[in-house]
PDB file of N, CA, C and O in Angstrom, chain B, residues numbered from 101:
ATOM      1  N   MET B 101      13.402  14.838   7.264  1.00  0.00           N
ATOM      2  CA  MET B 101      12.386  14.131   6.475  1.00  0.00           C
ATOM      3  C   MET B 101      12.845  12.688   6.264  1.00  0.00           C
ATOM      4  O   MET B 101      13.975  12.453   5.836  1.00  0.00           O
ATOM      5  N   PRO B 102      11.964  11.711   6.564  1.00  0.00           N
ATOM      6  CA  PRO B 102      12.374  10.312   6.412  1.00  0.00           C
ATOM      7  C   PRO B 102      12.663   9.963   4.952  1.00  0.00           C
ATOM      8  O   PRO B 102      12.099  10.541   4.023  1.00  0.00           O
ATOM      9  N   GLU B 103      13.553   9.009   4.792  1.00  0.00           N
ATOM     10  CA  GLU B 103      13.900   8.539   3.449  1.00  0.00           C
ATOM     11  C   GLU B 103      12.714   7.796   2.842  1.00  0.00           C
ATOM     12  O   GLU B 103      12.003   7.066   3.533  1.00  0.00           O
ATOM     13  N   ALA B 104      12.510   7.992   1.538  1.00  0.00           N
ATOM     14  CA  ALA B 104      11.406   7.323   0.847  1.00  0.00           C
ATOM     15  C   ALA B 104      11.639   5.815   0.833  1.00  0.00           C
ATOM     16  O   ALA B 104      12.767   5.342   0.703  1.00  0.00           O
ATOM     17  N   THR B 105      10.547   5.081   0.971  1.00  0.00           N
ATOM     18  CA  THR B 105      10.605   3.622   0.927  1.00  0.00           C
ATOM     19  C   THR B 105      10.181   3.134  -0.449  1.00  0.00           C
ATOM     20  O   THR B 105       9.689   3.911  -1.268  1.00  0.00           O
ATOM     21  N   VAL B 106      10.370   1.860  -0.697  1.00  0.00           N
ATOM     22  CA  VAL B 106       9.906   1.261  -1.945  1.00  0.00           C
ATOM     23  C   VAL B 106       8.390   1.407  -2.064  1.00  0.00           C
ATOM     24  O   VAL B 106       7.871   1.575  -3.168  1.00  0.00           O
ATOM     25  N   TRP B 107       7.674   1.346  -0.937  1.00  0.00           N
ATOM     26  CA  TRP B 107       6.224   1.516  -0.972  1.00  0.00           C
ATOM     27  C   TRP B 107       5.867   2.938  -1.398  1.00  0.00           C
ATOM     28  O   TRP B 107       4.890   3.135  -2.121  1.00  0.00           O
ATOM     29  N   ASP B 108       6.645   3.935  -0.960  1.00  0.00           N
ATOM     30  CA  ASP B 108       6.429   5.313  -1.413  1.00  0.00           C
ATOM     31  C   ASP B 108       6.569   5.403  -2.934  1.00  0.00           C
ATOM     32  O   ASP B 108       5.797   6.097  -3.595  1.00  0.00           O
ATOM     33  N   ASP B 109       7.557   4.700  -3.477  1.00  0.00           N
ATOM     34  CA  ASP B 109       7.763   4.685  -4.938  1.00  0.00           C
ATOM     35  C   ASP B 109       6.584   4.028  -5.655  1.00  0.00           C
ATOM     36  O   ASP B 109       6.130   4.510  -6.693  1.00  0.00           O
ATOM     37  N   VAL B 110       6.094   2.920  -5.091  1.00  0.00           N
ATOM     38  CA  VAL B 110       4.931   2.242  -5.667  1.00  0.00           C
ATOM     39  C   VAL B 110       3.718   3.175  -5.635  1.00  0.00           C
ATOM     40  O   VAL B 110       3.002   3.302  -6.628  1.00  0.00           O
ATOM     41  N   LEU B 111       3.494   3.819  -4.499  1.00  0.00           N
ATOM     42  CA  LEU B 111       2.349   4.716  -4.368  1.00  0.00           C
ATOM     43  C   LEU B 111       2.432   5.890  -5.342  1.00  0.00           C
ATOM     44  O   LEU B 111       1.420   6.296  -5.913  1.00  0.00           O
ATOM     45  N   ALA B 112       3.631   6.433  -5.532  1.00  0.00           N
ATOM     46  CA  ALA B 112       3.796   7.548  -6.469  1.00  0.00           C
ATOM     47  C   ALA B 112       3.378   7.130  -7.877  1.00  0.00           C
ATOM     48  O   ALA B 112       2.753   7.908  -8.598  1.00  0.00           O
ATOM     49  N   ASP B 113       3.721   5.905  -8.267  1.00  0.00           N
ATOM     50  CA  ASP B 113       3.326   5.421  -9.590  1.00  0.00           C
ATOM     51  C   ASP B 113       1.822   5.152  -9.658  1.00  0.00           C
ATOM     52  O   ASP B 113       1.166   5.521 -10.632  1.00  0.00           O
ATOM     53  N   ILE B 114       1.281   4.512  -8.626  1.00  0.00           N
ATOM     54  CA  ILE B 114      -0.151   4.198  -8.615  1.00  0.00           C
ATOM     55  C   ILE B 114      -0.986   5.473  -8.633  1.00  0.00           C
ATOM     56  O   ILE B 114      -2.058   5.506  -9.238  1.00  0.00           O
ATOM     57  N   ARG B 115      -0.508   6.512  -7.980  1.00  0.00           N
ATOM     58  CA  ARG B 115      -1.237   7.788  -7.939  1.00  0.00           C
ATOM     59  C   ARG B 115      -1.506   8.316  -9.361  1.00  0.00           C
ATOM     60  O   ARG B 115      -2.510   8.987  -9.600  1.00  0.00           O
ATOM     61  N   THR B 116      -0.599   8.007 -10.297  1.00  0.00           N
ATOM     62  CA  THR B 116      -0.774   8.464 -11.683  1.00  0.00           C
ATOM     63  C   THR B 116      -1.794   7.620 -12.440  1.00  0.00           C
ATOM     64  O   THR B 116      -2.260   8.021 -13.506  1.00  0.00           O
ATOM     65  N   ARG B 117      -2.142   6.457 -11.897  1.00  0.00           N
ATOM     66  CA  ARG B 117      -3.037   5.513 -12.574  1.00  0.00           C
ATOM     67  C   ARG B 117      -4.487   5.600 -12.101  1.00  0.00           C
ATOM     68  O   ARG B 117      -5.401   5.211 -12.828  1.00  0.00           O
ATOM     69  N   LEU B 118      -4.701   6.109 -10.885  1.00  0.00           N
ATOM     70  CA  LEU B 118      -6.038   6.066 -10.281  1.00  0.00           C
ATOM     71  C   LEU B 118      -6.635   7.456 -10.121  1.00  0.00           C
ATOM     72  O   LEU B 118      -5.924   8.457 -10.035  1.00  0.00           O
ATOM     73  N   ASP B 119      -7.953   7.486 -10.084  1.00  0.00           N
ATOM     74  CA  ASP B 119      -8.675   8.686  -9.712  1.00  0.00           C
ATOM     75  C   ASP B 119      -8.222   9.091  -8.303  1.00  0.00           C
ATOM     76  O   ASP B 119      -8.040   8.215  -7.457  1.00  0.00           O
ATOM     77  N   PRO B 120      -8.034  10.388  -8.022  1.00  0.00           N
ATOM     78  CA  PRO B 120      -7.554  10.804  -6.700  1.00  0.00           C
ATOM     79  C   PRO B 120      -8.397  10.297  -5.538  1.00  0.00           C
ATOM     80  O   PRO B 120      -7.850   9.940  -4.495  1.00  0.00           O
ATOM     81  N   GLU B 121      -9.716  10.256  -5.695  1.00  0.00           N
ATOM     82  CA  GLU B 121     -10.566   9.764  -4.612  1.00  0.00           C
ATOM     83  C   GLU B 121     -10.372   8.258  -4.395  1.00  0.00           C
ATOM     84  O   GLU B 121     -10.333   7.801  -3.252  1.00  0.00           O
ATOM     85  N   ASP B 122     -10.252   7.488  -5.478  1.00  0.00           N
ATOM     86  CA  ASP B 122      -9.990   6.053  -5.332  1.00  0.00           C
ATOM     87  C   ASP B 122      -8.633   5.818  -4.688  1.00  0.00           C
ATOM     88  O   ASP B 122      -8.482   4.935  -3.843  1.00  0.00           O
ATOM     89  N   PHE B 123      -7.654   6.604  -5.086  1.00  0.00           N
ATOM     90  CA  PHE B 123      -6.326   6.458  -4.480  1.00  0.00           C
ATOM     91  C   PHE B 123      -6.410   6.704  -2.974  1.00  0.00           C
ATOM     92  O   PHE B 123      -5.897   5.916  -2.180  1.00  0.00           O
ATOM     93  N   ARG B 124      -7.054   7.793  -2.592  1.00  0.00           N
ATOM     94  CA  ARG B 124      -7.177   8.115  -1.166  1.00  0.00           C
ATOM     95  C   ARG B 124      -7.929   7.015  -0.423  1.00  0.00           C
ATOM     96  O   ARG B 124      -7.511   6.586   0.653  1.00  0.00           O
ATOM     97  N   ARG B 125      -9.028   6.565  -0.994  1.00  0.00           N
ATOM     98  CA  ARG B 125      -9.867   5.558  -0.331  1.00  0.00           C
ATOM     99  C   ARG B 125      -9.092   4.272  -0.047  1.00  0.00           C
ATOM    100  O   ARG B 125      -9.191   3.711   1.045  1.00  0.00           O
ATOM    101  N   TRP B 126      -8.319   3.808  -1.031  1.00  0.00           N
ATOM    102  CA  TRP B 126      -7.707   2.488  -0.893  1.00  0.00           C
ATOM    103  C   TRP B 126      -6.258   2.503  -0.415  1.00  0.00           C
ATOM    104  O   TRP B 126      -5.780   1.493   0.101  1.00  0.00           O
ATOM    105  N   PHE B 127      -5.554   3.606  -0.569  1.00  0.00           N
ATOM    106  CA  PHE B 127      -4.138   3.607  -0.223  1.00  0.00           C
ATOM    107  C   PHE B 127      -3.762   4.517   0.942  1.00  0.00           C
ATOM    108  O   PHE B 127      -2.646   4.420   1.451  1.00  0.00           O
ATOM    109  N   ALA B 128      -4.666   5.402   1.379  1.00  0.00           N
ATOM    110  CA  ALA B 128      -4.333   6.318   2.471  1.00  0.00           C
ATOM    111  C   ALA B 128      -4.037   5.572   3.771  1.00  0.00           C
ATOM    112  O   ALA B 128      -3.180   5.995   4.548  1.00  0.00           O
ATOM    113  N   ALA B 129      -4.733   4.477   4.008  1.00  0.00           N
ATOM    114  CA  ALA B 129      -4.554   3.722   5.251  1.00  0.00           C
ATOM    115  C   ALA B 129      -3.587   2.558   5.058  1.00  0.00           C
ATOM    116  O   ALA B 129      -3.813   1.455   5.555  1.00  0.00           O
ATOM    117  N   THR B 130      -2.496   2.827   4.321  1.00  0.00           N
ATOM    118  CA  THR B 130      -1.452   1.813   4.175  1.00  0.00           C
ATOM    119  C   THR B 130      -0.145   2.384   4.708  1.00  0.00           C
ATOM    120  O   THR B 130       0.053   3.599   4.719  1.00  0.00           O
ATOM    121  N   ALA B 131       0.731   1.513   5.141  1.00  0.00           N
ATOM    122  CA  ALA B 131       2.028   1.951   5.651  1.00  0.00           C
ATOM    123  C   ALA B 131       3.074   0.873   5.384  1.00  0.00           C
ATOM    124  O   ALA B 131       2.816  -0.317   5.564  1.00  0.00           O
ATOM    125  N   TYR B 132       4.234   1.297   4.962  1.00  0.00           N
ATOM    126  CA  TYR B 132       5.346   0.387   4.700  1.00  0.00           C
ATOM    127  C   TYR B 132       5.756  -0.311   5.990  1.00  0.00           C
ATOM    128  O   TYR B 132       5.867   0.327   7.037  1.00  0.00           O
ATOM    129  N   ALA B 133       5.979  -1.620   5.915  1.00  0.00           N
ATOM    130  CA  ALA B 133       6.453  -2.381   7.072  1.00  0.00           C
ATOM    131  C   ALA B 133       7.870  -2.893   6.839  1.00  0.00           C
ATOM    132  O   ALA B 133       8.758  -2.642   7.653  1.00  0.00           O
ATOM    133  N   SER B 134       8.096  -3.620   5.718  1.00  0.00           N
ATOM    134  CA  SER B 134       9.436  -4.170   5.472  1.00  0.00           C
ATOM    135  C   SER B 134       9.597  -4.589   4.015  1.00  0.00           C
ATOM    136  O   SER B 134       8.634  -4.716   3.259  1.00  0.00           O
ATOM    137  N   ASP B 135      10.869  -4.797   3.660  1.00  0.00           N
ATOM    138  CA  ASP B 135      11.219  -5.224   2.297  1.00  0.00           C
ATOM    139  C   ASP B 135      12.311  -6.275   2.413  1.00  0.00           C
ATOM    140  O   ASP B 135      13.430  -5.979   2.832  1.00  0.00           O
ATOM    141  N   SER B 136      11.974  -7.513   2.036  1.00  0.00           N
ATOM    142  CA  SER B 136      12.951  -8.597   2.123  1.00  0.00           C
ATOM    143  C   SER B 136      13.546  -8.931   0.755  1.00  0.00           C
ATOM    144  O   SER B 136      14.196  -9.965   0.593  1.00  0.00           O
ATOM    145  N   GLY B 137      13.323  -8.055  -0.227  1.00  0.00           N
ATOM    146  CA  GLY B 137      13.859  -8.295  -1.564  1.00  0.00           C
ATOM    147  C   GLY B 137      12.808  -8.833  -2.502  1.00  0.00           C
ATOM    148  O   GLY B 137      12.442  -8.172  -3.473  1.00  0.00           O
ATOM    149  N   ASP B 138      12.313 -10.039  -2.221  1.00  0.00           N
ATOM    150  CA  ASP B 138      11.285 -10.609  -3.096  1.00  0.00           C
ATOM    151  C   ASP B 138       9.879 -10.385  -2.543  1.00  0.00           C
ATOM    152  O   ASP B 138       8.892 -10.712  -3.202  1.00  0.00           O
ATOM    153  N   GLN B 139       9.786  -9.825  -1.325  1.00  0.00           N
ATOM    154  CA  GLN B 139       8.482  -9.554  -0.723  1.00  0.00           C
ATOM    155  C   GLN B 139       8.524  -8.240   0.051  1.00  0.00           C
ATOM    156  O   GLN B 139       9.434  -7.991   0.842  1.00  0.00           O
ATOM    157  N   ILE B 140       7.525  -7.417  -0.196  1.00  0.00           N
ATOM    158  CA  ILE B 140       7.354  -6.165   0.544  1.00  0.00           C
ATOM    159  C   ILE B 140       6.126  -6.353   1.419  1.00  0.00           C
ATOM    160  O   ILE B 140       5.076  -6.776   0.935  1.00  0.00           O
ATOM    161  N   THR B 141       6.248  -6.043   2.697  1.00  0.00           N
ATOM    162  CA  THR B 141       5.118  -6.137   3.607  1.00  0.00           C
ATOM    163  C   THR B 141       4.583  -4.736   3.853  1.00  0.00           C
ATOM    164  O   THR B 141       5.335  -3.808   4.150  1.00  0.00           O
ATOM    165  N   VAL B 142       3.251  -4.600   3.723  1.00  0.00           N
ATOM    166  CA  VAL B 142       2.578  -3.315   3.886  1.00  0.00           C
ATOM    167  C   VAL B 142       1.435  -3.494   4.870  1.00  0.00           C
ATOM    168  O   VAL B 142       0.630  -4.417   4.745  1.00  0.00           O
ATOM    169  N   TRP B 143       1.374  -2.589   5.865  1.00  0.00           N
ATOM    170  CA  TRP B 143       0.264  -2.599   6.812  1.00  0.00           C
ATOM    171  C   TRP B 143      -0.933  -1.929   6.158  1.00  0.00           C
ATOM    172  O   TRP B 143      -0.781  -0.929   5.456  1.00  0.00           O
ATOM    173  N   VAL B 144      -2.123  -2.474   6.385  1.00  0.00           N
ATOM    174  CA  VAL B 144      -3.365  -1.855   5.908  1.00  0.00           C
ATOM    175  C   VAL B 144      -4.319  -1.701   7.084  1.00  0.00           C
ATOM    176  O   VAL B 144      -4.206  -2.410   8.084  1.00  0.00           O
ATOM    177  N   GLY B 145      -5.256  -0.771   6.958  1.00  0.00           N
ATOM    178  CA  GLY B 145      -6.119  -0.421   8.080  1.00  0.00           C
ATOM    179  C   GLY B 145      -7.254  -1.371   8.377  1.00  0.00           C
ATOM    180  O   GLY B 145      -7.774  -1.373   9.493  1.00  0.00           O
ATOM    181  N   SER B 146      -7.658  -2.188   7.401  1.00  0.00           N
ATOM    182  CA  SER B 146      -8.783  -3.094   7.646  1.00  0.00           C
ATOM    183  C   SER B 146      -8.723  -4.279   6.682  1.00  0.00           C
ATOM    184  O   SER B 146      -8.033  -4.248   5.664  1.00  0.00           O
ATOM    185  N   GLU B 147      -9.461  -5.307   7.036  1.00  0.00           N
ATOM    186  CA  GLU B 147      -9.556  -6.480   6.173  1.00  0.00           C
ATOM    187  C   GLU B 147     -10.246  -6.120   4.860  1.00  0.00           C
ATOM    188  O   GLU B 147      -9.895  -6.661   3.812  1.00  0.00           O
ATOM    189  N   ALA B 148     -11.226  -5.212   4.902  1.00  0.00           N
ATOM    190  CA  ALA B 148     -11.925  -4.801   3.678  1.00  0.00           C
ATOM    191  C   ALA B 148     -10.951  -4.125   2.709  1.00  0.00           C
ATOM    192  O   ALA B 148     -11.001  -4.377   1.505  1.00  0.00           O
ATOM    193  N   ILE B 149     -10.082  -3.283   3.218  1.00  0.00           N
ATOM    194  CA  ILE B 149      -9.084  -2.637   2.359  1.00  0.00           C
ATOM    195  C   ILE B 149      -8.124  -3.681   1.809  1.00  0.00           C
ATOM    196  O   ILE B 149      -7.801  -3.660   0.621  1.00  0.00           O
ATOM    197  N   ARG B 150      -7.664  -4.594   2.660  1.00  0.00           N
ATOM    198  CA  ARG B 150      -6.747  -5.644   2.205  1.00  0.00           C
ATOM    199  C   ARG B 150      -7.365  -6.434   1.060  1.00  0.00           C
ATOM    200  O   ARG B 150      -6.725  -6.659   0.033  1.00  0.00           O
ATOM    201  N   ARG B 151      -8.607  -6.850   1.242  1.00  0.00           N
ATOM    202  CA  ARG B 151      -9.294  -7.631   0.202  1.00  0.00           C
ATOM    203  C   ARG B 151      -9.429  -6.836  -1.091  1.00  0.00           C
ATOM    204  O   ARG B 151      -9.210  -7.377  -2.175  1.00  0.00           O
ATOM    205  N   HIS B 152      -9.784  -5.566  -0.989  1.00  0.00           N
ATOM    206  CA  HIS B 152      -9.959  -4.762  -2.194  1.00  0.00           C
ATOM    207  C   HIS B 152      -8.630  -4.596  -2.936  1.00  0.00           C
ATOM    208  O   HIS B 152      -8.588  -4.709  -4.161  1.00  0.00           O
ATOM    209  N   LEU B 153      -7.565  -4.334  -2.212  1.00  0.00           N
ATOM    210  CA  LEU B 153      -6.251  -4.183  -2.856  1.00  0.00           C
ATOM    211  C   LEU B 153      -5.849  -5.457  -3.584  1.00  0.00           C
ATOM    212  O   LEU B 153      -5.375  -5.409  -4.719  1.00  0.00           O
ATOM    213  N   VAL B 154      -6.037  -6.587  -2.931  1.00  0.00           N
ATOM    214  CA  VAL B 154      -5.643  -7.871  -3.517  1.00  0.00           C
ATOM    215  C   VAL B 154      -6.546  -8.249  -4.693  1.00  0.00           C
ATOM    216  O   VAL B 154      -6.059  -8.728  -5.717  1.00  0.00           O
ATOM    217  N   ASN B 155      -7.843  -8.040  -4.553  1.00  0.00           N
ATOM    218  CA  ASN B 155      -8.788  -8.510  -5.567  1.00  0.00           C
ATOM    219  C   ASN B 155      -9.040  -7.541  -6.717  1.00  0.00           C
ATOM    220  O   ASN B 155      -9.411  -7.972  -7.809  1.00  0.00           O
ATOM    221  N   HIS B 156      -8.847  -6.245  -6.497  1.00  0.00           N
ATOM    222  CA  HIS B 156      -9.219  -5.266  -7.522  1.00  0.00           C
ATOM    223  C   HIS B 156      -8.077  -4.379  -8.003  1.00  0.00           C
ATOM    224  O   HIS B 156      -8.158  -3.810  -9.091  1.00  0.00           O
ATOM    225  N   LEU B 157      -7.033  -4.256  -7.223  1.00  0.00           N
ATOM    226  CA  LEU B 157      -5.961  -3.330  -7.607  1.00  0.00           C
ATOM    227  C   LEU B 157      -4.616  -4.016  -7.815  1.00  0.00           C
ATOM    228  O   LEU B 157      -3.599  -3.344  -7.990  1.00  0.00           O
ATOM    229  N   ARG B 158      -4.603  -5.329  -7.797  1.00  0.00           N
ATOM    230  CA  ARG B 158      -3.359  -6.086  -7.958  1.00  0.00           C
ATOM    231  C   ARG B 158      -2.660  -5.750  -9.279  1.00  0.00           C
ATOM    232  O   ARG B 158      -1.437  -5.612  -9.303  1.00  0.00           O
ATOM    233  N   ASP B 159      -3.406  -5.616 -10.366  1.00  0.00           N
ATOM    234  CA  ASP B 159      -2.776  -5.301 -11.663  1.00  0.00           C
ATOM    235  C   ASP B 159      -2.092  -3.940 -11.623  1.00  0.00           C
ATOM    236  O   ASP B 159      -0.992  -3.788 -12.155  1.00  0.00           O
ATOM    237  N   ASP B 160      -2.727  -2.947 -10.998  1.00  0.00           N
ATOM    238  CA  ASP B 160      -2.116  -1.623 -10.878  1.00  0.00           C
ATOM    239  C   ASP B 160      -0.867  -1.680  -9.993  1.00  0.00           C
ATOM    240  O   ASP B 160       0.136  -1.028 -10.285  1.00  0.00           O
ATOM    241  N   ILE B 161      -0.932  -2.449  -8.930  1.00  0.00           N
ATOM    242  CA  ILE B 161       0.214  -2.593  -8.023  1.00  0.00           C
ATOM    243  C   ILE B 161       1.359  -3.289  -8.749  1.00  0.00           C
ATOM    244  O   ILE B 161       2.509  -2.861  -8.656  1.00  0.00           O
ATOM    245  N   ASP B 162       1.044  -4.369  -9.475  1.00  0.00           N
ATOM    246  CA  ASP B 162       2.093  -5.082 -10.225  1.00  0.00           C
ATOM    247  C   ASP B 162       2.705  -4.195 -11.305  1.00  0.00           C
ATOM    248  O   ASP B 162       3.914  -4.241 -11.534  1.00  0.00           O
ATOM    249  N   ALA B 163       1.873  -3.380 -11.974  1.00  0.00           N
ATOM    250  CA  ALA B 163       2.394  -2.460 -12.996  1.00  0.00           C
ATOM    251  C   ALA B 163       3.314  -1.421 -12.357  1.00  0.00           C
ATOM    252  O   ALA B 163       4.340  -1.062 -12.936  1.00  0.00           O
ATOM    253  N   ALA B 164       2.957  -0.941 -11.181  1.00  0.00           N
ATOM    254  CA  ALA B 164       3.798   0.024 -10.475  1.00  0.00           C
ATOM    255  C   ALA B 164       5.128  -0.612 -10.068  1.00  0.00           C
ATOM    256  O   ALA B 164       6.179   0.020 -10.183  1.00  0.00           O
ATOM    257  N   LEU B 165       5.088  -1.845  -9.597  1.00  0.00           N
ATOM    258  CA  LEU B 165       6.325  -2.552  -9.241  1.00  0.00           C
ATOM    259  C   LEU B 165       7.227  -2.693 -10.460  1.00  0.00           C
ATOM    260  O   LEU B 165       8.439  -2.497 -10.366  1.00  0.00           O
ATOM    261  N   GLU B 166       6.648  -3.027 -11.586  1.00  0.00           N
ATOM    262  CA  GLU B 166       7.414  -3.145 -12.820  1.00  0.00           C
ATOM    263  C   GLU B 166       8.024  -1.790 -13.190  1.00  0.00           C
ATOM    264  O   GLU B 166       9.187  -1.710 -13.585  1.00  0.00           O
ATOM    265  N   ALA B 167       7.222  -0.725 -13.058  1.00  0.00           N
ATOM    266  CA  ALA B 167       7.670   0.622 -13.435  1.00  0.00           C
ATOM    267  C   ALA B 167       8.847   1.095 -12.581  1.00  0.00           C
ATOM    268  O   ALA B 167       9.688   1.861 -13.053  1.00  0.00           O
ATOM    269  N   ILE B 168       8.908   0.641 -11.328  1.00  0.00           N
ATOM    270  CA  ILE B 168      10.014   1.079 -10.462  1.00  0.00           C
ATOM    271  C   ILE B 168      11.163   0.070 -10.442  1.00  0.00           C
ATOM    272  O   ILE B 168      12.086   0.186  -9.635  1.00  0.00           O
ATOM    273  N   GLY B 169      11.098  -0.916 -11.333  1.00  0.00           N
ATOM    274  CA  GLY B 169      12.198  -1.872 -11.443  1.00  0.00           C
ATOM    275  C   GLY B 169      12.152  -3.029 -10.475  1.00  0.00           C
ATOM    276  O   GLY B 169      13.184  -3.629 -10.174  1.00  0.00           O
ATOM    277  N   ARG B 170      10.951  -3.356  -9.974  1.00  0.00           N
ATOM    278  CA  ARG B 170      10.816  -4.487  -9.047  1.00  0.00           C
ATOM    279  C   ARG B 170       9.788  -5.505  -9.554  1.00  0.00           C
ATOM    280  O   ARG B 170       8.925  -5.934  -8.788  1.00  0.00           O
ATOM    281  N   PRO B 171       9.867  -5.902 -10.847  1.00  0.00           N
ATOM    282  CA  PRO B 171       8.896  -6.886 -11.343  1.00  0.00           C
ATOM    283  C   PRO B 171       9.046  -8.202 -10.584  1.00  0.00           C
ATOM    284  O   PRO B 171      10.151  -8.592 -10.208  1.00  0.00           O
ATOM    285  N   GLY B 172       7.939  -8.865 -10.369  1.00  0.00           N
ATOM    286  CA  GLY B 172       7.968 -10.160  -9.691  1.00  0.00           C
ATOM    287  C   GLY B 172       8.018 -10.068  -8.178  1.00  0.00           C
ATOM    288  O   GLY B 172       7.978 -11.095  -7.500  1.00  0.00           O
ATOM    289  N   THR B 173       8.106  -8.865  -7.633  1.00  0.00           N
ATOM    290  CA  THR B 173       8.090  -8.704  -6.175  1.00  0.00           C
ATOM    291  C   THR B 173       6.660  -8.879  -5.690  1.00  0.00           C
ATOM    292  O   THR B 173       5.726  -8.341  -6.284  1.00  0.00           O
ATOM    293  N   PHE B 174       6.493  -9.630  -4.613  1.00  0.00           N
ATOM    294  CA  PHE B 174       5.169  -9.868  -4.046  1.00  0.00           C
ATOM    295  C   PHE B 174       4.928  -8.861  -2.929  1.00  0.00           C
ATOM    296  O   PHE B 174       5.810  -8.623  -2.104  1.00  0.00           O
ATOM    297  N   ILE B 175       3.740  -8.272  -2.901  1.00  0.00           N
ATOM    298  CA  ILE B 175       3.382  -7.392  -1.796  1.00  0.00           C
ATOM    299  C   ILE B 175       2.409  -8.124  -0.900  1.00  0.00           C
ATOM    300  O   ILE B 175       1.341  -8.561  -1.330  1.00  0.00           O
ATOM    301  N   ARG B 176       2.800  -8.250   0.351  1.00  0.00           N
ATOM    302  CA  ARG B 176       1.983  -8.915   1.369  1.00  0.00           C
ATOM    303  C   ARG B 176       1.299  -7.831   2.192  1.00  0.00           C
ATOM    304  O   ARG B 176       1.962  -7.017   2.835  1.00  0.00           O
ATOM    305  N   PHE B 177      -0.016  -7.825   2.168  1.00  0.00           N
ATOM    306  CA  PHE B 177      -0.787  -6.844   2.934  1.00  0.00           C
ATOM    307  C   PHE B 177      -1.204  -7.471   4.257  1.00  0.00           C
ATOM    308  O   PHE B 177      -1.808  -8.544   4.283  1.00  0.00           O
ATOM    309  N   VAL B 178      -0.878  -6.797   5.350  1.00  0.00           N
ATOM    310  CA  VAL B 178      -1.178  -7.290   6.694  1.00  0.00           C
ATOM    311  C   VAL B 178      -2.072  -6.266   7.387  1.00  0.00           C
ATOM    312  O   VAL B 178      -1.744  -5.081   7.443  1.00  0.00           O
ATOM    313  N   VAL B 179      -3.204  -6.735   7.915  1.00  0.00           N
ATOM    314  CA  VAL B 179      -4.115  -5.834   8.615  1.00  0.00           C
ATOM    315  C   VAL B 179      -3.497  -5.482   9.960  1.00  0.00           C
ATOM    316  O   VAL B 179      -3.164  -6.355  10.761  1.00  0.00           O
ATOM    317  N   ALA B 180      -3.353  -4.178  10.186  1.00  0.00           N
ATOM    318  CA  ALA B 180      -2.797  -3.676  11.439  1.00  0.00           C
ATOM    319  C   ALA B 180      -3.855  -2.823  12.126  1.00  0.00           C
ATOM    320  O   ALA B 180      -4.660  -2.167  11.466  1.00  0.00           O
ATOM    321  N   GLY B 181      -3.846  -2.837  13.427  1.00  0.00           N
ATOM    322  CA  GLY B 181      -4.840  -2.073  14.175  1.00  0.00           C
ATOM    323  C   GLY B 181      -4.407  -0.653  14.454  1.00  0.00           C
ATOM    324  O   GLY B 181      -4.503  -0.198  15.594  1.00  0.00           O
ATOM    325  N   PHE B 182      -3.930   0.065  13.444  1.00  0.00           N
ATOM    326  CA  PHE B 182      -3.552   1.462  13.686  1.00  0.00           C
ATOM    327  C   PHE B 182      -4.718   2.364  13.317  1.00  0.00           C
ATOM    328  O   PHE B 182      -4.866   2.785  12.170  1.00  0.00           O
ATOM    329  N   ASP B 183      -5.542   2.650  14.316  1.00  0.00           N
ATOM    330  CA  ASP B 183      -6.733   3.482  14.127  1.00  0.00           C
ATOM    331  C   ASP B 183      -6.617   4.689  15.040  1.00  0.00           C
ATOM    332  O   ASP B 183      -6.626   4.542  16.262  1.00  0.00           O
ATOM    333  N   ASP B 184      -6.509   5.876  14.467  1.00  0.00           N
ATOM    334  CA  ASP B 184      -6.328   7.094  15.253  1.00  0.00           C
ATOM    335  C   ASP B 184      -7.500   7.352  16.204  1.00  0.00           C
ATOM    336  O   ASP B 184      -7.323   8.013  17.227  1.00  0.00           O
ATOM    337  N   ASP B 185      -8.680   6.846  15.886  1.00  0.00           N
ATOM    338  CA  ASP B 185      -9.839   7.081  16.718  1.00  0.00           C
ATOM    339  C   ASP B 185      -9.665   6.499  18.118  1.00  0.00           C
ATOM    340  O   ASP B 185     -10.256   7.001  19.074  1.00  0.00           O
ATOM    341  N   GLU B 186      -8.870   5.463  18.245  1.00  0.00           N
ATOM    342  CA  GLU B 186      -8.671   4.834  19.556  1.00  0.00           C
ATOM    343  C   GLU B 186      -8.004   5.797  20.541  1.00  0.00           C
ATOM    344  O   GLU B 186      -8.214   5.690  21.750  1.00  0.00           O
ATOM    345  N   ASP B 187      -7.207   6.732  20.033  1.00  0.00           N
ATOM    346  CA  ASP B 187      -6.499   7.670  20.893  1.00  0.00           C
ATOM    347  C   ASP B 187      -7.380   8.800  21.383  1.00  0.00           C
ATOM    348  O   ASP B 187      -6.973   9.553  22.267  1.00  0.00           O
ATOM    349  N   ASP B 188      -8.581   8.939  20.833  1.00  0.00           N
ATOM    350  CA  ASP B 188      -9.457  10.051  21.164  1.00  0.00           C
ATOM    351  C   ASP B 188     -10.399   9.751  22.323  1.00  0.00           C
ATOM    352  O   ASP B 188     -11.235  10.587  22.663  1.00  0.00           O
ATOM    353  N   GLU B 189     -10.285   8.597  22.924  1.00  0.00           N
ATOM    354  CA  GLU B 189     -11.188   8.247  24.014  1.00  0.00           C
ATOM    355  C   GLU B 189     -10.870   9.084  25.238  1.00  0.00           C
ATOM    356  O   GLU B 189      -9.702   9.366  25.506  1.00  0.00           O
ATOM    357  N   PRO B 190     -11.918   9.499  26.005  1.00  0.00           N
ATOM    358  CA  PRO B 190     -11.686  10.344  27.205  1.00  0.00           C
ATOM    359  C   PRO B 190     -10.995   9.599  28.315  1.00  0.00           C
ATOM    360  O   PRO B 190     -10.736  10.170  29.374  1.00  0.00           O
TER     361      PRO B 190
END
């Protein structure tokens, strides 16, 4: 089993703050990319998800960072083209 990342810790905290359906909708298509100390990079599935996380869930994300001992850390969301549907083509 892979070792938990800082993003896993953030998600565990956010899961306690959001309705399960909202959590699934906005965080299921995210994946940890890197942690440089003051910035965590997270892949997201679409620009719409990136915008929603930045514009509507930033306070919850910042509260989760504080809760896990990383206050002031910036999370950079990067749209990545990881779409499972692409693999289903004949």
